[in-house]
LOMIVO-13605 format. One record per residue (C-alpha): chain; x, y, z; residue number from 1; residue in three letters. Coordinates in Angstrom, 3 decimals. Example, Ala and Ser with C-alpha at 12.3 -4.5 7.8 and 13.67 -1.06 7.14 Angstrom:
<rs>
+--------+----------+----------+----------+-----+---------+
! cadena !       px !       py !       pz ! num ! residuo !
+--------+----------+----------+----------+-----+---------+
!      A !   12.300 !   -4.500 !    7.800 !   1 !     ALA !
!      A !   13.670 !   -1.060 !    7.140 !   2 !     SER !
+--------+----------+----------+----------+-----+---------+
</rs>
This chain:
<rs>
+--------+----------+----------+----------+-----+---------+
! cadena !       px !       py !       pz ! num ! residuo !
+--------+----------+----------+----------+-----+---------+
!      A !  -28.184 !  -37.624 !   28.110 !   1 !     MET !
!      A !  -25.386 !  -35.145 !   28.770 !   2 !     PHE !
!      A !  -23.376 !  -37.564 !   30.892 !   3 !     SER !
!      A !  -22.722 !  -39.671 !   27.768 !   4 !     THR !
!      A !  -21.876 !  -36.518 !   25.837 !   5 !     LEU !
!      A !  -19.356 !  -35.367 !   28.449 !   6 !     LEU !
!      A !  -17.872 !  -38.827 !   28.776 !   7 !     GLN !
!      A !  -17.342 !  -39.059 !   25.016 !   8 !     THR !
!      A !  -15.929 !  -35.537 !   24.831 !   9 !     ALA !
!      A !  -13.617 !  -36.320 !   27.749 !  10 !     GLY !
!      A !  -11.835 !  -38.970 !   25.692 !  11 !     THR !
!      A !  -10.598 !  -36.177 !   23.393 !  12 !     ILE !
!      A !  -10.341 !  -33.154 !   25.721 !  13 !     ILE !
!      A !   -9.094 !  -34.718 !   28.956 !  14 !     SER !
!      A !   -9.356 !  -33.121 !   32.374 !  15 !     GLY !
!      A !  -11.403 !  -30.118 !   31.202 !  16 !     LYS !
!      A !  -14.976 !  -31.050 !   32.124 !  17 !     GLU !
!      A !  -15.837 !  -27.526 !   33.334 !  18 !     GLU !
!      A !  -14.672 !  -25.939 !   30.078 !  19 !     GLN !
!      A !  -16.469 !  -28.602 !   28.045 !  20 !     LEU !
!      A !  -19.741 !  -27.925 !   29.855 !  21 !     LYS !
!      A !  -19.355 !  -24.179 !   29.318 !  22 !     LEU !
!      A !  -18.702 !  -24.670 !   25.600 !  23 !     ALA !
!      A !  -21.764 !  -26.927 !   25.271 !  24 !     ILE !
!      A !  -23.878 !  -24.459 !   27.260 !  25 !     ALA !
!      A !  -22.759 !  -21.681 !   24.916 !  26 !     CYS !
!      A !  -23.868 !  -23.697 !   21.887 !  27 !     LEU !
!      A !  -27.226 !  -24.570 !   23.490 !  28 !     LEU !
!      A !  -27.795 !  -20.914 !   24.390 !  29 !     ALA !
!      A !  -27.295 !  -19.919 !   20.717 !  30 !     LYS !
!      A !  -24.277 !  -17.813 !   21.581 !  31 !     GLY !
!      A !  -20.737 !  -17.632 !   20.255 !  32 !     HIS !
!      A !  -17.593 !  -18.759 !   22.051 !  33 !     LEU !
!      A !  -14.177 !  -17.125 !   22.413 !  34 !     LEU !
!      A !  -11.302 !  -19.345 !   23.561 !  35 !     ILE !
!      A !   -8.212 !  -17.485 !   24.676 !  36 !     GLU !
!      A !   -5.043 !  -19.465 !   25.300 !  37 !     ASP !
!      A !   -1.561 !  -20.307 !   24.116 !  38 !     LEU !
!      A !   -1.078 !  -22.301 !   20.892 !  39 !     PRO !
!      A !   -1.210 !  -26.077 !   21.282 !  40 !     GLY !
!      A !   -3.696 !  -26.179 !   24.159 !  41 !     MET !
!      A !   -6.508 !  -27.926 !   22.237 !  42 !     GLY !
!      A !   -8.611 !  -24.965 !   21.088 !  43 !     LYS !
!      A !   -9.002 !  -26.170 !   17.508 !  44 !     THR !
!      A !   -9.590 !  -29.735 !   18.684 !  45 !     THR !
!      A !  -12.444 !  -28.568 !   20.915 !  46 !     LEU !
!      A !  -14.160 !  -26.815 !   18.005 !  47 !     ALA !
!      A !  -13.856 !  -29.853 !   15.753 !  48 !     HIS !
!      A !  -15.077 !  -32.092 !   18.581 !  49 !     LEU !
!      A !  -18.303 !  -30.100 !   19.087 !  50 !     LEU !
!      A !  -18.996 !  -30.218 !   15.357 !  51 !     ALA !
!      A !  -18.633 !  -34.002 !   15.396 !  52 !     LYS !
!      A !  -20.758 !  -34.561 !   18.516 !  53 !     LEU !
!      A !  -23.672 !  -32.466 !   17.233 !  54 !     PHE !
!      A !  -23.369 !  -33.488 !   13.564 !  55 !     GLY !
!      A !  -22.726 !  -29.940 !   12.362 !  56 !     LEU !
!      A !  -21.176 !  -28.788 !    9.106 !  57 !     ASP !
!      A !  -17.740 !  -27.466 !    9.984 !  58 !     TYR !
!      A !  -15.458 !  -24.894 !    8.387 !  59 !     SER !
!      A !  -12.196 !  -23.401 !    9.602 !  60 !     ARG !
!      A !  -10.903 !  -19.924 !    8.788 !  61 !     ILE !
!      A !   -7.243 !  -19.286 !    9.545 !  62 !     GLN !
!      A !   -6.974 !  -15.567 !   10.272 !  63 !     PHE !
!      A !   -3.836 !  -13.760 !    9.109 !  64 !     THR !
!      A !   -2.763 !  -10.137 !    8.941 !  65 !     SER !
!      A !   -3.285 !   -9.934 !    5.157 !  66 !     ASP !
!      A !   -6.820 !  -11.361 !    5.123 !  67 !     MET !
!      A !   -9.685 !   -9.386 !    3.592 !  68 !     LEU !
!      A !  -13.388 !   -9.452 !    4.551 !  69 !     PRO !
!      A !  -14.163 !  -11.164 !    1.224 !  70 !     ALA !
!      A !  -12.020 !  -14.113 !    2.343 !  71 !     ASP !
!      A !  -14.625 !  -14.714 !    5.064 !  72 !     ILE !
!      A !  -18.030 !  -13.750 !    3.679 !  73 !     ILE !
!      A !  -17.469 !  -14.460 !   -0.028 !  74 !     GLY !
!      A !  -17.223 !  -12.478 !   -3.251 !  75 !     VAL !
!      A !  -19.367 !  -11.589 !   -6.268 !  76 !     SER !
!      A !  -17.858 !  -12.580 !   -9.614 !  77 !     ILE !
!      A !  -19.168 !  -11.525 !  -13.010 !  78 !     PHE !
!      A !  -20.612 !  -14.410 !  -15.015 !  79 !     ASP !
!      A !  -20.253 !  -13.637 !  -18.728 !  80 !     LYS !
!      A !  -22.786 !  -16.314 !  -19.652 !  81 !     ASN !
!      A !  -25.601 !  -14.687 !  -17.686 !  82 !     THR !
!      A !  -24.105 !  -11.158 !  -17.772 !  83 !     THR !
!      A !  -24.763 !  -10.927 !  -14.041 !  84 !     GLU !
!      A !  -22.687 !  -10.987 !  -10.909 !  85 !     PHE !
!      A !  -22.848 !  -14.306 !   -9.093 !  86 !     ARG !
!      A !  -22.204 !  -14.533 !   -5.377 !  87 !     PHE !
!      A !  -19.758 !  -17.202 !   -4.246 !  88 !     HIS !
!      A !  -20.282 !  -17.867 !   -0.519 !  89 !     PRO !
!      A !  -17.262 !  -17.803 !    1.778 !  90 !     GLY !
!      A !  -16.416 !  -20.203 !    4.619 !  91 !     PRO !
!      A !  -18.704 !  -18.327 !    7.041 !  92 !     VAL !
!      A !  -21.600 !  -20.182 !    5.380 !  93 !     PHE !
!      A !  -21.422 !  -23.195 !    7.671 !  94 !     SER !
!      A !  -23.147 !  -24.359 !   10.836 !  95 !     GLN !
!      A !  -20.021 !  -24.263 !   12.990 !  96 !     LEU !
!      A !  -17.305 !  -21.811 !   11.997 !  97 !     VAL !
!      A !  -13.896 !  -21.866 !   13.636 !  98 !     LEU !
!      A !  -12.255 !  -18.429 !   13.432 !  99 !     ALA !
!      A !   -8.741 !  -19.567 !   14.278 ! 100 !     ASP !
!      A !   -6.381 !  -16.964 !   15.778 ! 101 !     GLU !
!      A !   -8.913 !  -14.219 !   15.114 ! 102 !     ILE !
!      A !   -6.731 !  -11.527 !   16.661 ! 103 !     ASN !
!      A !   -4.036 !  -11.999 !   14.017 ! 104 !     ARG !
!      A !   -6.306 !  -10.194 !   11.524 ! 105 !     ALA !
!      A !   -6.897 !   -6.447 !   11.370 ! 106 !     THR !
!      A !   -9.991 !   -4.832 !   12.876 ! 107 !     ALA !
!      A !  -11.484 !   -4.387 !    9.385 ! 108 !     LYS !
!      A !  -11.320 !   -8.122 !    8.735 ! 109 !     THR !
!      A !  -12.524 !   -9.005 !   12.234 ! 110 !     GLN !
!      A !  -15.574 !   -6.787 !   11.702 ! 111 !     SER !
!      A !  -16.641 !   -8.968 !    8.749 ! 112 !     ALA !
!      A !  -18.026 !  -11.398 !   11.336 ! 113 !     LEU !
!      A !  -20.098 !   -8.814 !   13.237 ! 114 !     LEU !
!      A !  -23.264 !   -8.988 !   11.121 ! 115 !     GLU !
!      A !  -23.026 !  -12.767 !   10.854 ! 116 !     ALA !
!      A !  -22.732 !  -13.221 !   14.617 ! 117 !     MET !
!      A !  -25.446 !  -10.725 !   15.508 ! 118 !     GLU !
!      A !  -28.014 !  -11.096 !   12.719 ! 119 !     GLU !
!      A !  -27.174 !  -14.577 !   11.370 ! 120 !     GLN !
!      A !  -27.004 !  -13.112 !    7.880 ! 121 !     GLN !
!      A !  -24.564 !  -11.595 !    5.383 ! 122 !     ILE !
!      A !  -25.164 !   -8.519 !    3.224 ! 123 !     THR !
!      A !  -23.260 !   -8.306 !   -0.050 ! 124 !     MET !
!      A !  -23.904 !   -5.867 !   -2.915 ! 125 !     ASP !
!      A !  -27.252 !   -4.856 !   -1.447 ! 126 !     GLY !
!      A !  -28.484 !   -8.441 !   -1.112 ! 127 !     LYS !
!      A !  -28.990 !  -10.294 !    2.164 ! 128 !     THR !
!      A !  -28.060 !  -13.959 !    2.510 ! 129 !     TYR !
!      A !  -29.284 !  -15.995 !    5.469 ! 130 !     GLN !
!      A !  -26.788 !  -18.211 !    7.270 ! 131 !     LEU !
!      A !  -27.408 !  -21.751 !    8.443 ! 132 !     ASP !
!      A !  -29.435 !  -22.581 !   11.536 ! 133 !     ASP !
!      A !  -27.916 !  -23.445 !   13.919 ! 134 !     PRO !
!      A !  -24.999 !  -21.050 !   13.433 ! 135 !     PHE !
!      A !  -22.165 !  -21.158 !   15.951 ! 136 !     PHE !
!      A !  -18.860 !  -19.280 !   15.848 ! 137 !     VAL !
!      A !  -15.902 !  -20.442 !   17.904 ! 138 !     ILE !
!      A !  -13.015 !  -17.981 !   17.787 ! 139 !     ALA !
!      A !   -9.582 !  -18.685 !   19.208 ! 140 !     THR !
!      A !   -7.392 !  -15.867 !   20.399 ! 141 !     GLN !
!      A !   -3.703 !  -15.818 !   21.237 ! 142 !     ASN !
!      A !   -2.489 !  -13.815 !   24.251 ! 143 !     PRO !
!      A !   -1.916 !  -10.138 !   23.491 ! 144 !     GLN !
!      A !    1.710 !  -10.503 !   24.549 ! 145 !     THR !
!      A !    2.440 !  -12.594 !   21.444 ! 146 !     GLN !
!      A !    3.828 !  -10.900 !   18.339 ! 147 !     ALA !
!      A !    1.537 !  -10.113 !   15.419 ! 148 !     GLY !
!      A !   -1.724 !   -9.799 !   17.329 ! 149 !     THR !
!      A !   -4.378 !   -7.076 !   17.152 ! 150 !     PHE !
!      A !   -6.740 !   -6.442 !   20.077 ! 151 !     PRO !
!      A !  -10.390 !   -7.315 !   19.470 ! 152 !     LEU !
!      A !  -12.658 !   -4.227 !   19.523 ! 153 !     PRO !
!      A !  -15.129 !   -4.024 !   22.402 ! 154 !     GLU !
!      A !  -18.033 !   -4.362 !   19.955 ! 155 !     SER !
!      A !  -16.548 !   -7.629 !   18.698 ! 156 !     GLN !
!      A !  -15.893 !   -8.983 !   22.191 ! 157 !     LEU !
!      A !  -19.490 !   -8.251 !   23.175 ! 158 !     ASP !
!      A !  -20.732 !  -10.523 !   20.372 ! 159 !     ARG !
!      A !  -19.228 !  -13.512 !   22.156 ! 160 !     PHE !
!      A !  -21.601 !  -14.943 !   24.720 ! 161 !     LEU !
!      A !  -18.722 !  -16.624 !   26.580 ! 162 !     MET !
!      A !  -14.961 !  -16.537 !   26.855 ! 163 !     ARG !
!      A !  -13.116 !  -19.522 !   28.309 ! 164 !     ILE !
!      A !   -9.484 !  -20.445 !   28.934 ! 165 !     VAL !
!      A !   -8.434 !  -24.093 !   28.639 ! 166 !     LEU !
!      A !   -5.125 !  -23.821 !   30.502 ! 167 !     GLY !
!      A !   -2.387 !  -26.377 !   30.952 ! 168 !     TYR !
!      A !   -3.436 !  -29.964 !   31.774 ! 169 !     PRO !
!      A !   -2.470 !  -31.474 !   35.115 ! 170 !     ASN !
!      A !    0.399 !  -33.950 !   35.237 ! 171 !     ARG !
!      A !   -1.763 !  -37.079 !   35.096 ! 172 !     GLN !
!      A !   -3.836 !  -35.793 !   32.172 ! 173 !     THR !
!      A !   -0.753 !  -34.673 !   30.285 ! 174 !     GLU !
!      A !    0.820 !  -38.118 !   30.735 ! 175 !     ARG !
!      A !   -2.229 !  -39.666 !   29.101 ! 176 !     GLY !
!      A !   -1.946 !  -37.224 !   26.205 ! 177 !     ILE !
!      A !    1.763 !  -37.945 !   25.717 ! 178 !     LEU !
!      A !    1.422 !  -41.720 !   25.874 ! 179 !     SER !
!      A !   -1.953 !  -42.103 !   24.139 ! 180 !     GLY !
!      A !   -3.154 !  -41.971 !   20.562 ! 181 !     ALA !
!      A !   -3.126 !  -38.771 !   18.537 ! 182 !     ASP !
!      A !   -6.227 !  -36.725 !   19.361 ! 183 !     ARG !
!      A !   -6.839 !  -35.907 !   15.695 ! 184 !     ARG !
!      A !   -6.967 !  -39.614 !   14.905 ! 185 !     GLU !
!      A !   -9.366 !  -40.250 !   17.797 ! 186 !     LEU !
!      A !  -11.637 !  -37.491 !   16.481 ! 187 !     LEU !
!      A !  -12.262 !  -39.448 !   13.291 ! 188 !     GLN !
!      A !  -14.055 !  -42.173 !   15.271 ! 189 !     ASP !
!      A !  -16.225 !  -39.850 !   17.374 ! 190 !     ILE !
!      A !  -19.927 !  -40.464 !   16.527 ! 191 !     PRO !
!      A !  -22.588 !  -37.781 !   16.307 ! 192 !     ALA !
!      A !  -24.621 !  -38.097 !   19.502 ! 193 !     LEU !
!      A !  -27.233 !  -35.518 !   18.466 ! 194 !     PHE !
!      A !  -28.742 !  -34.508 !   15.154 ! 195 !     SER !
!      A !  -29.126 !  -30.929 !   13.981 ! 196 !     THR !
!      A !  -32.891 !  -31.173 !   14.567 ! 197 !     GLU !
!      A !  -32.336 !  -32.325 !   18.168 ! 198 !     GLN !
!      A !  -29.950 !  -29.433 !   18.777 ! 199 !     LEU !
!      A !  -32.480 !  -26.911 !   17.479 ! 200 !     VAL !
!      A !  -35.177 !  -28.407 !   19.730 ! 201 !     ARG !
!      A !  -32.894 !  -28.199 !   22.772 ! 202 !     MET !
!      A !  -32.099 !  -24.567 !   21.971 ! 203 !     GLN !
!      A !  -35.829 !  -23.865 !   21.960 ! 204 !     GLN !
!      A !  -36.415 !  -25.787 !   25.200 ! 205 !     GLN !
!      A !  -33.769 !  -23.766 !   27.000 ! 206 !     ILE !
!      A !  -35.844 !  -20.608 !   26.584 ! 207 !     ARG !
!      A !  -38.565 !  -22.334 !   28.619 ! 208 !     GLU !
!      A !  -36.344 !  -22.868 !   31.683 ! 209 !     ILE !
!      A !  -37.971 !  -20.828 !   34.457 ! 210 !     HIS !
!      A !  -36.213 !  -17.817 !   35.984 ! 211 !     ILE !
!      A !  -37.779 !  -16.383 !   39.137 ! 212 !     SER !
!      A !  -38.217 !  -12.650 !   39.731 ! 213 !     SER !
!      A !  -35.779 !  -12.921 !   42.663 ! 214 !     ALA !
!      A !  -33.062 !  -14.172 !   40.291 ! 215 !     LEU !
!      A !  -33.862 !  -11.363 !   37.869 ! 216 !     LEU !
!      A !  -33.248 !   -8.976 !   40.784 ! 217 !     ASP !
!      A !  -29.925 !  -10.755 !   41.411 ! 218 !     TYR !
!      A !  -28.849 !  -10.309 !   37.785 ! 219 !     VAL !
!      A !  -29.816 !   -6.634 !   37.928 ! 220 !     GLN !
!      A !  -27.760 !   -6.258 !   41.107 ! 221 !     ASP !
!      A !  -24.766 !   -7.688 !   39.236 ! 222 !     ILE !
!      A !  -25.263 !   -5.223 !   36.385 ! 223 !     LEU !
!      A !  -25.717 !   -2.257 !   38.717 ! 224 !     GLN !
!      A !  -22.663 !   -3.189 !   40.768 ! 225 !     PHE !
!      A !  -20.479 !   -3.258 !   37.659 ! 226 !     SER !
!      A !  -21.731 !    0.180 !   36.604 ! 227 !     ARG !
!      A !  -21.086 !    1.859 !   39.943 ! 228 !     HIS !
!      A !  -17.985 !   -0.033 !   41.064 ! 229 !     SER !
!      A !  -14.751 !    1.990 !   41.374 ! 230 !     PRO !
!      A !  -12.852 !   -0.930 !   39.816 ! 231 !     TYR !
!      A !  -14.265 !   -0.713 !   36.273 ! 232 !     PHE !
!      A !  -14.110 !    1.939 !   33.563 ! 233 !     LEU !
!      A !  -17.462 !    0.862 !   32.111 ! 234 !     THR !
!      A !  -20.158 !   -1.425 !   33.427 ! 235 !     GLY !
!      A !  -22.055 !   -4.337 !   31.932 ! 236 !     LEU !
!      A !  -24.668 !   -3.635 !   29.280 ! 237 !     SER !
!      A !  -28.233 !   -5.016 !   29.157 ! 238 !     PRO !
!      A !  -26.952 !   -7.413 !   26.472 ! 239 !     ARG !
!      A !  -24.529 !   -8.823 !   29.047 ! 240 !     ALA !
!      A !  -27.463 !   -9.352 !   31.415 ! 241 !     GLY !
!      A !  -29.370 !  -11.244 !   28.723 ! 242 !     LEU !
!      A !  -26.254 !  -13.315 !   28.010 ! 243 !     ALA !
!      A !  -25.983 !  -14.191 !   31.696 ! 244 !     LEU !
!      A !  -29.606 !  -15.348 !   31.809 ! 245 !     LEU !
!      A !  -29.366 !  -17.409 !   28.607 ! 246 !     ARG !
!      A !  -26.165 !  -19.088 !   29.745 ! 247 !     ALA !
!      A !  -27.656 !  -19.846 !   33.174 ! 248 !     ALA !
!      A !  -30.705 !  -21.428 !   31.518 ! 249 !     GLN !
!      A !  -28.419 !  -23.612 !   29.393 ! 250 !     ALA !
!      A !  -26.381 !  -24.590 !   32.463 ! 251 !     TRP !
!      A !  -29.568 !  -25.585 !   34.299 ! 252 !     ALA !
!      A !  -30.708 !  -27.584 !   31.239 ! 253 !     PHE !
!      A !  -27.422 !  -29.501 !   31.123 ! 254 !     ILE !
!      A !  -27.939 !  -30.433 !   34.787 ! 255 !     HIS !
!      A !  -31.552 !  -31.564 !   34.164 ! 256 !     ASN !
!      A !  -33.212 !  -28.728 !   36.059 ! 257 !     ARG !
!      A !  -36.415 !  -26.996 !   34.955 ! 258 !     GLU !
!      A !  -35.576 !  -23.748 !   36.726 ! 259 !     MET !
!      A !  -32.486 !  -21.610 !   37.210 ! 260 !     VAL !
!      A !  -30.923 !  -21.499 !   40.670 ! 261 !     ILE !
!      A !  -28.297 !  -19.022 !   41.956 ! 262 !     PRO !
!      A !  -25.524 !  -21.585 !   41.496 ! 263 !     ASP !
!      A !  -26.256 !  -21.656 !   37.758 ! 264 !     ASP !
!      A !  -25.633 !  -17.929 !   37.507 ! 265 !     ILE !
!      A !  -22.453 !  -18.157 !   39.577 ! 266 !     LYS !
!      A !  -21.182 !  -21.054 !   37.443 ! 267 !     ALA !
!      A !  -21.377 !  -19.125 !   34.161 ! 268 !     VAL !
!      A !  -20.627 !  -15.647 !   35.541 ! 269 !     LEU !
!      A !  -16.819 !  -15.613 !   34.922 ! 270 !     PRO !
!      A !  -17.161 !  -16.693 !   31.286 ! 271 !     SER !
!      A !  -19.824 !  -14.025 !   30.670 ! 272 !     ILE !
!      A !  -18.448 !  -10.899 !   32.360 ! 273 !     VAL !
!      A !  -14.647 !  -11.021 !   32.383 ! 274 !     LEU !
!      A !  -14.160 !  -10.225 !   28.694 ! 275 !     HIS !
!      A !  -16.761 !   -7.439 !   28.875 ! 276 !     ARG !
!      A !  -15.271 !   -5.475 !   31.767 ! 277 !     LEU !
!      A !  -12.530 !   -2.865 !   31.485 ! 278 !     ASN !
!      A !  -10.585 !   -2.813 !   34.735 ! 279 !     ILE !
!      A !   -9.019 !    0.493 !   35.751 ! 280 !     LYS !
!      A !   -5.248 !    0.405 !   35.383 ! 281 !     THR !
!      A !   -4.652 !    1.437 !   39.002 ! 282 !     ASP !
!      A !   -6.690 !   -1.463 !   40.452 ! 283 !     GLN !
!      A !   -4.490 !   -4.451 !   39.432 ! 284 !     GLN !
!      A !   -7.270 !   -7.015 !   39.904 ! 285 !     GLN !
!      A !   -6.842 !  -10.632 !   38.797 ! 286 !     THR !
!      A !   -9.766 !  -12.478 !   37.188 ! 287 !     ASP !
!      A !  -10.480 !  -14.364 !   40.411 ! 288 !     GLN !
!      A !  -10.433 !  -11.165 !   42.449 ! 289 !     GLN !
!      A !  -12.923 !   -9.599 !   40.049 ! 290 !     VAL !
!      A !  -15.277 !  -12.570 !   40.412 ! 291 !     ILE !
!      A !  -14.886 !  -12.401 !   44.202 ! 292 !     ASN !
!      A !  -16.242 !   -8.853 !   44.036 ! 293 !     LEU !
!      A !  -19.448 !  -10.154 !   42.453 ! 294 !     PHE !
!      A !  -19.592 !  -13.130 !   44.829 ! 295 !     ASN !
!      A !  -19.886 !  -10.695 !   47.724 ! 296 !     ASP !
!      A !  -23.290 !   -9.590 !   46.452 ! 297 !     LEU !
!      A !  -26.207 !  -11.031 !   48.466 ! 298 !     PRO !
!      A !  -27.788 !  -14.091 !   46.819 ! 299 !     ILE !
!      A !  -31.582 !  -14.559 !   46.915 ! 300 !     PRO !
+--------+----------+----------+----------+-----+---------+
</rs>
């Protein structure tokens, strides 16, 4: 089932099978995905590709420094015929929302997504509006070293189940990109391999993937290590532990397993914890060195 999905996705996003599987696992786990990379690396293409493969309604929000929250969630406009205010939904009312270059908007505008991502609803003028199900946000973020960017608040970062980096393609993959057809043209011919109803069923089935008590101990050891380690300013929250379990269940589901094994947790660990940890400035740890610290923990 997923081999066909990955093979089809690989015709558009070449040489990035690991990142593709993480993005799919994030969607199956009912989380939200943050992609951090340089412009032109295929972030937007990946979001559009997932929408096509799973037959989801798709909307794209281009974040800019002058955006307002109403540009995302919508606005109420007075209707003189009914003498009432009528709510006009914004682009967040879609099944898959691409928040492109989210860190080019101010913190006030970024926060407009918080309720949507956490509660799957929008509150406007005292009324609550439910969002679509499934609801999946993919946000792209430019490196902080680029001009015109605002750092994402910790509360916003924590709403993202996963963060991935696509990175440069290898030489062979890049040659295929340069000499092949335009990826946006290829996207038009990508069929939907799953329906919305099938996706919802898979999201429900993932919760039934078994997790042993020994693996729960392992996840708690990871959380406790982060809280008492001299390398981090703050440790991982219980929400991060739940995110790790949900992502591991989705990873096991993709690999046709009915129970989570330690390798599932290790496979998703970097994408779950790295954007949630604040490394002390005097430690100078790379991402791989941080993960190596967790890999030293005993595995059940």
